[in-house]
C-alpha positions in Angstrom: 52.3 77.8 104.8 54.4 75.1 106.4 55.5 73.5 103.1 56.5 77.0 101.7 58.5 77.6 104.9 60.2 74.3 104.7 61.1 75.0 101.1 62.4 78.5 102.0 59.7 80.1 100.0 57.6 81.7 102.7 58.1 85.2 101.1 56.7 84.1 97.8 54.4 81.1 98.4 52.2 79.4 101.0 49.3 81.8 101.1 47.0 83.7 98.9 48.3 87.3 99.1 49.6 90.1 96.9 53.1 89.3 95.8 52.8 85.6 96.4 52.7 82.9 93.7 49.1 81.8 93.2 49.0 78.0 93.2 45.5 76.7 94.1 42.7 74.4 93.2 39.0 75.2 93.7 36.6 72.3 94.1 32.8 72.1 93.6 32.4 71.3 97.3 34.5 71.4 100.5 36.8 68.4 100.4 37.0 68.4 104.2 33.3 67.8 104.6 32.4 65.4 101.7 32.4 61.7 102.4 35.8 60.1 101.8 34.2 57.8 99.2 33.1 60.8 97.2 36.5 62.6 97.1 37.7 61.0 93.8 34.6 62.2 92.0 34.7 65.8 93.4 34.7 68.1 90.4 37.6 70.6 90.0 36.3 74.0 89.1 39.6 75.9 88.7 43.3 75.2 88.9 45.8 78.1 89.0 49.6 77.6 88.8 52.0 80.5 89.2 49.1 82.9 89.0 47.8 81.6 85.7 44.6 79.5 85.3 45.5 76.1 83.8 42.0 74.7 84.1 38.6 76.4 84.4 35.1 75.1 84.0 32.9 76.8 81.4 30.6 78.3 84.0 33.4 80.3 85.8 
């Protein structure tokens, strides 16, 4: 939320909520708990920009 606020976009970005732009990435595991050495190899399952999926694995 802080970057959206700093950009003056707190009413349209910065959180996943109705009426907000959906920009998000879903990973195969929690990037906050995997070893730092494994982050580069963490598979991306889904990428959404402006509410539209731009990448999706076949199993989603």
